[in-house]
PALO-993364 format. One record per residue (C-alpha): residue in one letter; x, y, z. Coordinates in nm, 3 decimals, decimal comma. Each point is the difference from the previous one (the first is absolute). Layout:
<sites>
+------+---------+---------+---------+
: rest :       x :       y :       z :
+------+---------+---------+---------+
:    A :       X :       Y :       Z :
...
+------+---------+---------+---------+
</sites>
This chain:
<sites>
+------+---------+---------+---------+
: rest :       x :       y :       z :
+------+---------+---------+---------+
:    M :   0,014 :   0,013 :  -0,004 :
:    R :   0,267 :   0,236 :   0,109 :
:    S :   0,185 :  -0,087 :  -0,354 :
:    L :  -0,373 :   0,124 :  -0,185 :
:    I :   0,005 :   0,243 :   0,189 :
:    Q :   0,359 :   0,160 :  -0,036 :
:    S :  -0,038 :  -0,027 :  -0,392 :
:    E :  -0,289 :   0,188 :  -0,052 :
:    E :   0,129 :   0,322 :  -0,200 :
:    P :  -0,006 :   0,306 :   0,214 :
:    G :  -0,197 :   0,224 :  -0,186 :
:    V :  -0,282 :  -0,256 :   0,023 :
:    A :   0,006 :  -0,048 :   0,354 :
:    R :   0,029 :   0,378 :   0,020 :
:    K :  -0,366 :   0,039 :  -0,219 :
:    R :  -0,117 :  -0,237 :   0,211 :
:    E :   0,053 :   0,135 :   0,272 :
:    V :  -0,128 :   0,347 :  -0,112 :
:    K :  -0,317 :  -0,159 :  -0,148 :
:    K :  -0,087 :  -0,149 :   0,350 :
:    T :   0,090 :   0,333 :   0,159 :
:    K :  -0,204 :   0,153 :  -0,200 :
:    M :  -0,309 :  -0,236 :   0,032 :
:    S :   0,031 :  -0,001 :   0,406 :
:    E :   0,001 :   0,414 :   0,022 :
:    L :  -0,309 :  -0,008 :  -0,278 :
:    S :  -0,193 :  -0,251 :   0,272 :
:    N :   0,107 :   0,267 :   0,275 :
:    D :  -0,120 :   0,322 :  -0,218 :
:    I :  -0,314 :  -0,217 :  -0,040 :
:    A :  -0,058 :  -0,075 :   0,346 :
:    V :   0,028 :   0,370 :   0,063 :
:    L :  -0,246 :   0,149 :  -0,209 :
:    S :  -0,226 :  -0,293 :   0,096 :
:    A :   0,054 :   0,168 :   0,403 :
:    N :  -0,047 :   0,381 :  -0,167 :
:    R :  -0,294 :  -0,106 :  -0,198 :
:    E :  -0,196 :  -0,108 :   0,296 :
:    K :   0,122 :   0,263 :   0,234 :
:    T :  -0,179 :   0,282 :  -0,263 :
:    I :  -0,330 :  -0,235 :  -0,069 :
:    V :   0,005 :  -0,007 :   0,383 :
:    K :   0,101 :   0,373 :   0,043 :
:    T :  -0,261 :   0,153 :  -0,281 :
:    S :  -0,297 :  -0,248 :   0,120 :
:    V :   0,008 :   0,155 :   0,319 :
:    I :   0,019 :   0,350 :  -0,132 :
:    G :  -0,326 :  -0,094 :  -0,205 :
:    I :  -0,136 :  -0,186 :   0,329 :
:    L :   0,042 :   0,341 :   0,283 :
:    S :  -0,119 :   0,237 :  -0,312 :
:    N :  -0,300 :  -0,238 :  -0,079 :
:    L :  -0,109 :   0,000 :   0,427 :
:    L :   0,062 :   0,364 :   0,019 :
:    L :  -0,242 :   0,099 :  -0,349 :
:    V :  -0,265 :  -0,296 :   0,142 :
:    G :  -0,036 :   0,205 :   0,356 :
:    F :  -0,071 :   0,294 :  -0,223 :
:    K :  -0,213 :  -0,118 :  -0,236 :
:    L :  -0,189 :  -0,188 :   0,249 :
:    F :  -0,055 :   0,318 :   0,215 :
:    V :  -0,120 :   0,176 :  -0,339 :
:    G :  -0,224 :  -0,260 :  -0,127 :
:    L :  -0,156 :  -0,034 :   0,364 :
:    V :  -0,013 :   0,393 :   0,096 :
:    S :  -0,147 :   0,030 :  -0,371 :
:    N :  -0,213 :  -0,297 :  -0,026 :
:    S :   0,163 :  -0,065 :  -0,332 :
:    I :   0,021 :  -0,343 :  -0,155 :
:    A :   0,227 :   0,058 :  -0,236 :
:    V :   0,258 :   0,163 :   0,255 :
:    I :  -0,063 :  -0,374 :   0,222 :
:    L :   0,037 :  -0,207 :  -0,280 :
:    D :   0,375 :   0,209 :  -0,103 :
:    A :   0,107 :  -0,041 :   0,347 :
:    V :  -0,131 :  -0,379 :  -0,024 :
:    N :   0,223 :  -0,004 :  -0,306 :
:    N :   0,317 :   0,167 :   0,187 :
:    L :  -0,005 :  -0,287 :   0,232 :
:    S :  -0,022 :  -0,281 :  -0,198 :
:    D :   0,373 :   0,153 :  -0,182 :
:    A :   0,117 :   0,003 :   0,371 :
:    L :  -0,127 :  -0,324 :   0,046 :
:    S :   0,202 :  -0,075 :  -0,365 :
:    S :   0,327 :   0,137 :   0,112 :
:    V :  -0,001 :  -0,323 :   0,356 :
:    V :  -0,081 :  -0,183 :  -0,301 :
:    T :   0,295 :   0,112 :  -0,180 :
:    I :   0,254 :   0,030 :   0,304 :
:    I :  -0,104 :  -0,365 :   0,039 :
:    G :   0,075 :  -0,137 :  -0,324 :
:    A :   0,333 :   0,182 :   0,002 :
:    K :   0,132 :  -0,137 :   0,305 :
:    L :  -0,151 :  -0,405 :  -0,111 :
:    G :   0,145 :   0,086 :  -0,283 :
:    A :   0,343 :   0,093 :   0,090 :
:    K :   0,072 :  -0,351 :   0,191 :
:    Q :   0,265 :  -0,159 :  -0,149 :
:    P :  -0,020 :  -0,339 :  -0,141 :
:    D :  -0,040 :  -0,342 :   0,209 :
:    K :  -0,046 :  -0,368 :  -0,031 :
:    K :  -0,364 :   0,017 :  -0,112 :
:    H :   0,015 :   0,288 :  -0,181 :
:    P :   0,334 :  -0,020 :  -0,152 :
:    L :  -0,057 :   0,305 :  -0,239 :
:    G :  -0,122 :   0,248 :   0,256 :
:    Y :  -0,351 :   0,127 :   0,094 :
:    G :   0,021 :   0,323 :  -0,251 :
:    R :  -0,344 :  -0,138 :  -0,153 :
:    V :  -0,215 :   0,126 :   0,334 :
:    E :   0,074 :   0,376 :  -0,122 :
:    Y :  -0,301 :  -0,141 :  -0,293 :
:    L :  -0,205 :  -0,112 :   0,311 :
:    S :   0,043 :   0,294 :   0,125 :
:    S :  -0,143 :   0,200 :  -0,332 :
:    M :  -0,276 :  -0,259 :   0,019 :
:    I :  -0,114 :   0,107 :   0,358 :
:    I :   0,047 :   0,353 :  -0,097 :
:    A :  -0,197 :  -0,013 :  -0,265 :
:    A :  -0,318 :  -0,230 :   0,227 :
:    L :   0,028 :   0,293 :   0,237 :
:    V :  -0,069 :   0,261 :  -0,260 :
:    L :  -0,277 :  -0,218 :  -0,187 :
:    Y :  -0,122 :  -0,053 :   0,337 :
:    A :  -0,015 :   0,370 :   0,053 :
:    G :  -0,143 :   0,112 :  -0,320 :
:    L :  -0,289 :  -0,290 :   0,003 :
:    T :  -0,082 :   0,163 :   0,391 :
:    S :  -0,007 :   0,360 :  -0,136 :
:    L :  -0,208 :  -0,092 :  -0,303 :
:    V :  -0,237 :  -0,130 :   0,251 :
:    E :  -0,069 :   0,297 :   0,211 :
:    S :   0,027 :   0,233 :  -0,283 :
:    V :  -0,254 :  -0,198 :  -0,195 :
:    K :  -0,256 :   0,016 :   0,361 :
:    K :   0,072 :   0,378 :   0,034 :
:    I :  -0,088 :   0,047 :  -0,313 :
:    F :  -0,394 :  -0,161 :   0,054 :
:    S :   0,072 :   0,187 :   0,332 :
:    P :   0,137 :   0,330 :  -0,034 :
:    E :   0,134 :   0,222 :   0,336 :
:    T :   0,132 :   0,369 :  -0,043 :
:    A :   0,335 :   0,081 :  -0,030 :
:    D :   0,130 :   0,311 :   0,244 :
:    Y :   0,332 :   0,113 :  -0,128 :
:    S :   0,149 :   0,241 :   0,171 :
:    A :   0,363 :   0,182 :  -0,106 :
:    L :   0,194 :  -0,158 :   0,255 :
:    S :  -0,086 :  -0,354 :  -0,178 :
:    L :   0,053 :   0,169 :  -0,349 :
:    V :   0,369 :   0,088 :   0,085 :
:    I :   0,045 :  -0,337 :   0,206 :
:    I :  -0,106 :  -0,208 :  -0,319 :
:    S :   0,195 :   0,259 :  -0,205 :
:    V :   0,329 :  -0,097 :   0,189 :
:    A :  -0,092 :  -0,351 :  -0,014 :
:    I :   0,009 :  -0,012 :  -0,369 :
:    A :   0,374 :   0,164 :   0,015 :
:    V :   0,112 :  -0,209 :   0,203 :
:    K :  -0,150 :  -0,336 :  -0,207 :
:    I :   0,235 :   0,153 :  -0,279 :
:    V :   0,316 :   0,075 :   0,151 :
:    L :  -0,043 :  -0,363 :   0,141 :
:    G :  -0,134 :  -0,207 :  -0,288 :
:    L :   0,265 :   0,155 :  -0,197 :
:    Y :   0,300 :  -0,105 :   0,310 :
:    V :  -0,152 :  -0,316 :   0,022 :
:    K :   0,015 :  -0,101 :  -0,362 :
:    R :   0,377 :   0,128 :  -0,068 :
:    Q :   0,090 :  -0,210 :   0,276 :
:    G :  -0,134 :  -0,297 :  -0,123 :
:    E :   0,116 :   0,050 :  -0,374 :
:    R :   0,349 :   0,047 :   0,135 :
:    V :  -0,052 :  -0,340 :   0,208 :
:    H :  -0,182 :  -0,217 :  -0,251 :
:    S :  -0,291 :  -0,021 :   0,253 :
:    G :  -0,303 :  -0,058 :  -0,135 :
:    A :  -0,213 :   0,001 :   0,341 :
:    L :   0,157 :   0,413 :   0,038 :
:    V :  -0,058 :   0,093 :  -0,371 :
:    A :  -0,391 :  -0,143 :   0,067 :
:    S :  -0,020 :   0,219 :   0,326 :
:    G :   0,149 :   0,267 :  -0,184 :
:    S :  -0,277 :  -0,029 :  -0,304 :
:    D :  -0,245 :  -0,032 :   0,225 :
:    A :   0,113 :   0,334 :   0,211 :
:    L :  -0,030 :   0,232 :  -0,297 :
:    F :  -0,304 :  -0,170 :  -0,104 :
:    D :  -0,166 :   0,091 :   0,344 :
:    A :   0,155 :   0,349 :  -0,039 :
:    I :  -0,236 :   0,013 :  -0,311 :
:    L :  -0,303 :  -0,155 :   0,206 :
:    S :   0,037 :   0,238 :   0,237 :
:    G :   0,004 :   0,315 :  -0,247 :
:    S :  -0,338 :  -0,174 :  -0,031 :
:    V :  -0,128 :   0,057 :   0,293 :
:    L :   0,147 :   0,385 :   0,017 :
:    A :  -0,179 :   0,030 :  -0,273 :
:    S :  -0,393 :  -0,153 :   0,116 :
:    A :   0,087 :   0,245 :   0,322 :
:    V :   0,037 :   0,293 :  -0,204 :
:    V :  -0,292 :  -0,071 :  -0,239 :
:    Y :  -0,223 :  -0,035 :   0,301 :
:    L :   0,095 :   0,281 :   0,111 :
:    L :   0,008 :   0,268 :  -0,259 :
:    W :  -0,356 :  -0,167 :  -0,187 :
:    G :  -0,162 :  -0,223 :   0,319 :
:    L :   0,057 :  -0,287 :  -0,239 :
:    S :   0,113 :  -0,362 :   0,237 :
:    L :   0,172 :  -0,202 :  -0,227 :
:    E :   0,157 :  -0,138 :   0,336 :
:    A :  -0,139 :  -0,419 :  -0,108 :
:    Y :   0,080 :   0,030 :  -0,350 :
:    V :   0,303 :   0,099 :   0,063 :
:    G :   0,093 :  -0,280 :   0,257 :
:    A :  -0,071 :  -0,254 :  -0,275 :
:    I :   0,153 :   0,128 :  -0,188 :
:    I :   0,307 :  -0,022 :   0,200 :
:    A :  -0,077 :  -0,343 :   0,124 :
:    G :  -0,022 :  -0,104 :  -0,358 :
:    F :   0,373 :   0,103 :  -0,084 :
:    I :   0,088 :  -0,167 :   0,310 :
:    V :  -0,172 :  -0,331 :  -0,143 :
:    K :   0,188 :   0,027 :  -0,325 :
:    A :   0,328 :   0,092 :   0,191 :
:    G :  -0,030 :  -0,300 :   0,207 :
:    L :  -0,043 :  -0,262 :  -0,280 :
:    E :   0,287 :   0,167 :  -0,220 :
:    M :   0,216 :  -0,092 :   0,245 :
:    M :  -0,150 :  -0,344 :   0,037 :
:    I :   0,023 :  -0,109 :  -0,331 :
:    E :   0,374 :   0,189 :  -0,010 :
:    T :   0,113 :  -0,188 :   0,282 :
:    L :  -0,165 :  -0,319 :  -0,128 :
:    N :   0,174 :   0,013 :  -0,324 :
:    D :   0,332 :   0,032 :   0,181 :
:    I :  -0,065 :  -0,284 :   0,206 :
:    I :  -0,138 :  -0,211 :  -0,302 :
:    G :   0,299 :   0,109 :  -0,166 :
:    K :  -0,032 :   0,209 :  -0,321 :
:    R :   0,194 :  -0,006 :  -0,348 :
:    E :   0,337 :   0,205 :   0,085 :
:    D :   0,112 :   0,425 :  -0,102 :
:    P :   0,137 :  -0,103 :  -0,340 :
:    E :   0,275 :   0,234 :   0,039 :
:    T :   0,120 :  -0,229 :   0,311 :
:    I :  -0,022 :  -0,231 :  -0,231 :
:    K :   0,159 :   0,148 :  -0,237 :
:    A :   0,277 :   0,110 :   0,207 :
:    L :   0,080 :  -0,341 :   0,156 :
:    K :   0,043 :  -0,158 :  -0,363 :
:    E :   0,236 :   0,293 :  -0,128 :
:    I :   0,221 :  -0,116 :   0,306 :
:    I :   0,047 :  -0,317 :  -0,082 :
:    R :   0,017 :   0,036 :  -0,354 :
:    K :   0,302 :   0,164 :   0,061 :
:    E :   0,198 :  -0,400 :   0,084 :
:    E :   0,172 :  -0,027 :  -0,304 :
:    A :  -0,113 :  -0,408 :  -0,022 :
:    V :  -0,397 :   0,109 :   0,078 :
:    L :  -0,189 :  -0,006 :  -0,357 :
:    G :  -0,325 :   0,084 :   0,181 :
:    V :  -0,247 :   0,031 :   0,320 :
:    Y :  -0,325 :  -0,151 :   0,039 :
:    D :  -0,295 :  -0,103 :   0,226 :
:    V :   0,069 :   0,303 :   0,220 :
:    T :  -0,229 :  -0,074 :   0,339 :
:    L :   0,066 :   0,222 :   0,298 :
:    F :  -0,123 :  -0,127 :   0,390 :
:    N :  -0,046 :   0,308 :   0,213 :
:    Y :   0,003 :  -0,078 :   0,365 :
:    G :  -0,072 :   0,396 :   0,101 :
:    P :   0,110 :   0,338 :  -0,104 :
:    D :   0,338 :  -0,029 :  -0,129 :
:    K :   0,013 :  -0,370 :   0,063 :
:    N :   0,011 :  -0,143 :  -0,361 :
:    Y :   0,099 :  -0,378 :  -0,083 :
:    G :   0,052 :  -0,122 :  -0,339 :
:    S :   0,043 :  -0,294 :  -0,292 :
:    L :   0,059 :   0,042 :  -0,339 :
:    H :   0,160 :  -0,209 :  -0,338 :
:    V :   0,340 :   0,056 :  -0,196 :
:    E :   0,079 :  -0,094 :  -0,300 :
:    L :   0,340 :  -0,149 :  -0,040 :
:    P :   0,200 :  -0,115 :  -0,255 :
:    D :   0,014 :  -0,420 :   0,020 :
:    H :   0,431 :  -0,025 :  -0,012 :
:    L :   0,024 :   0,170 :   0,309 :
:    N :   0,065 :  -0,323 :   0,317 :
:    V :  -0,157 :  -0,016 :   0,331 :
:    D :   0,236 :   0,232 :   0,264 :
:    E :  -0,018 :   0,318 :  -0,347 :
:    V :  -0,407 :  -0,058 :   0,034 :
:    D :   0,047 :   0,065 :   0,426 :
:    R :   0,265 :   0,253 :  -0,009 :
:    I :  -0,236 :   0,248 :  -0,226 :
:    T :  -0,347 :  -0,067 :   0,173 :
:    R :   0,215 :   0,071 :   0,350 :
:    R :   0,130 :   0,338 :  -0,162 :
:    I :  -0,406 :   0,044 :  -0,119 :
:    Q :  -0,113 :  -0,029 :   0,325 :
:    S :   0,225 :   0,183 :   0,141 :
:    E :   0,018 :   0,340 :  -0,247 :
:    V :  -0,388 :  -0,032 :   0,002 :
:    Y :  -0,027 :   0,005 :   0,381 :
:    E :   0,308 :   0,264 :   0,037 :
:    Q :  -0,229 :   0,240 :  -0,272 :
:    T :  -0,373 :  -0,026 :   0,127 :
:    G :  -0,016 :  -0,178 :   0,333 :
:    I :  -0,132 :  -0,254 :  -0,209 :
:    I :   0,064 :  -0,425 :   0,096 :
:    L :   0,046 :  -0,229 :  -0,236 :
:    T :  -0,138 :  -0,346 :   0,194 :
:    G :   0,014 :  -0,218 :  -0,367 :
:    I :   0,194 :   0,114 :  -0,365 :
:    G :  -0,087 :  -0,282 :  -0,241 :
:    V :   0,216 :  -0,034 :  -0,298 :
:    Y :  -0,164 :  -0,100 :  -0,419 :
:    S :   0,337 :  -0,140 :  -0,172 :
:    Y :   0,012 :   0,212 :  -0,376 :
:    N :   0,146 :  -0,179 :  -0,236 :
:    S :   0,296 :   0,156 :  -0,099 :
:    S :   0,136 :  -0,205 :  -0,295 :
:    N :  -0,247 :  -0,194 :  -0,199 :
:    D :  -0,115 :   0,185 :  -0,297 :
:    E :  -0,269 :  -0,290 :  -0,029 :
:    A :  -0,130 :   0,101 :   0,318 :
:    A :   0,014 :   0,407 :  -0,093 :
:    Q :  -0,241 :  -0,094 :  -0,288 :
:    M :  -0,253 :  -0,195 :   0,181 :
:    R :   0,017 :   0,282 :   0,274 :
:    N :  -0,092 :   0,269 :  -0,249 :
:    A :  -0,279 :  -0,239 :  -0,144 :
:    V :  -0,185 :  -0,111 :   0,281 :
:    Q :   0,049 :   0,351 :   0,165 :
:    K :  -0,227 :   0,139 :  -0,330 :
:    T :  -0,193 :  -0,256 :   0,035 :
:    V :  -0,105 :   0,061 :   0,341 :
:    L :   0,005 :   0,403 :   0,008 :
:    S :  -0,272 :   0,015 :  -0,274 :
:    H :  -0,212 :  -0,026 :   0,264 :
:    D :  -0,136 :   0,267 :   0,199 :
:    W :  -0,003 :  -0,175 :   0,322 :
:    A :   0,361 :  -0,100 :  -0,022 :
:    L :   0,144 :   0,278 :   0,124 :
:    Q :   0,353 :  -0,143 :   0,017 :
:    L :   0,222 :  -0,307 :  -0,072 :
:    H :   0,341 :  -0,077 :   0,202 :
:    G :   0,210 :  -0,257 :   0,195 :
:    F :  -0,010 :  -0,204 :  -0,375 :
:    Y :   0,236 :  -0,257 :  -0,059 :
:    A :   0,021 :  -0,266 :  -0,273 :
:    D :   0,208 :  -0,359 :   0,080 :
:    T :   0,036 :  -0,082 :  -0,403 :
:    E :   0,149 :  -0,343 :   0,119 :
:    K :  -0,287 :  -0,094 :   0,258 :
:    K :  -0,282 :   0,153 :  -0,208 :
:    T :  -0,088 :   0,232 :   0,275 :
:    I :  -0,126 :   0,387 :  -0,009 :
:    R :  -0,049 :   0,166 :   0,328 :
:    F :  -0,148 :   0,339 :   0,077 :
:    D :  -0,256 :   0,183 :   0,198 :
:    V :  -0,269 :   0,279 :  -0,161 :
:    V :  -0,125 :   0,281 :   0,231 :
:    V :  -0,404 :  -0,027 :  -0,066 :
:    S :  -0,268 :   0,294 :   0,031 :
:    F :  -0,280 :  -0,038 :   0,216 :
:    D :  -0,206 :   0,011 :  -0,289 :
:    I :  -0,014 :  -0,397 :  -0,053 :
:    D :  -0,017 :  -0,355 :   0,206 :
:    R :   0,385 :  -0,061 :   0,046 :
:    N :  -0,124 :  -0,342 :  -0,071 :
:    E :  -0,139 :   0,103 :  -0,324 :
:    A :   0,278 :   0,162 :  -0,101 :
:    L :   0,267 :  -0,266 :   0,052 :
:    K :  -0,193 :  -0,210 :  -0,201 :
:    I :   0,034 :   0,219 :  -0,302 :
:    L :   0,345 :   0,048 :   0,043 :
:    Q :   0,077 :  -0,328 :   0,064 :
:    D :  -0,194 :  -0,122 :  -0,336 :
:    E :   0,142 :   0,313 :  -0,211 :
:    V :   0,350 :  -0,091 :   0,094 :
:    H :   0,009 :  -0,419 :  -0,023 :
:    A :  -0,185 :   0,118 :  -0,353 :
:    L :   0,367 :   0,182 :  -0,071 :
:    Y :   0,211 :  -0,270 :   0,220 :
:    A :  -0,194 :  -0,331 :  -0,030 :
:    D :   0,320 :  -0,215 :   0,128 :
:    Y :   0,063 :   0,232 :   0,314 :
:    E :  -0,142 :  -0,091 :   0,363 :
:    L :  -0,134 :   0,367 :   0,061 :
:    L :   0,035 :   0,183 :   0,358 :
:    I :  -0,189 :   0,291 :   0,033 :
:    V :  -0,106 :   0,197 :   0,309 :
:    P :  -0,254 :   0,278 :   0,004 :
:    D :   0,104 :   0,274 :   0,263 :
:    V :  -0,228 :   0,258 :   0,124 :
:    D :  -0,003 :   0,370 :  -0,107 :
:    V :   0,127 :   0,103 :   0,429 :
:    A :   0,257 :   0,318 :  -0,154 :
:    D :  -0,031 :   0,285 :  -0,297 :
:    L :   0,216 :  -0,145 :  -0,273 :
+------+---------+---------+---------+
</sites>
């Protein structure tokens, strides 16, 4: 063992140590960023809780004194915002827990559950508010606004605008969907509070009471916001198509590896904000040996992790006929036949063994056709071209933009 270590070139050993150091430093940086992200979410959420509780107190006072259902419902809306911030803090704390034996990929997805709870709270607040507003439409009560009430509502609108901009900006900075949703909700609350103020002014000037109707409109928008938040979070939990720019950047990094002829079947798995794992296939010349392939895939994993933070848990390999002219002609013929169909989006991983008489390749099939039907059509057409060849055609799902 000692002789093997001593025989290694100094330059190779030095490069290996530098790479190991860079990976270690990167891991430490990610840990620091994760801790800072949690602190930012907690700090922003605490500010949101305190601000919303103050608004709840002021608006509840104004609503009870002036007998305004619209102002009372506006206070209820702020209370739901405060509860949402509490849930956001709990989600951030749980999501930042380190991986353990039961959860080796961490607890990052807990944040999606907290976002779902927030959406449920908003939806509940909206539905209960709608019921109360409808009751007031059929059994109206006269409101009595004072100058102080109008001033308090105006200040509340200004506070909500400032709070919304701050929370949303912080959420975008640390990639927290819960904070971004809370910030957007706060800005929307400012608009709803503005409608309450407008109805108060209309009543004072013309004696026309729009209280219950404004309350119903506010409730409707709250319900809409809750449903949209719930659908967005469900998409994150179920899994949705990746951002095309992310896929493009990932492929560009991998294509810089000289031996790589193509990158296919990119699939990313999200385990919470900024916690992404992935798998893919690369196309390599058929003359490479296993040792060369191993070194190439390890370099790819390292570069992708260093530049994107994505951990590639699996890299499959397609072999490419690099020195067989007959196989190249077969590839062109098969590709022309396959891609003549609109539902066949891409052909890759083609390899023809002219000695053993086998052809294998993958086809990305759109969602416009049944995969079994597509496979039968392709089997028949390619078999018509090369009847004496055994075929292995794998239909792939269109999971990412090509």
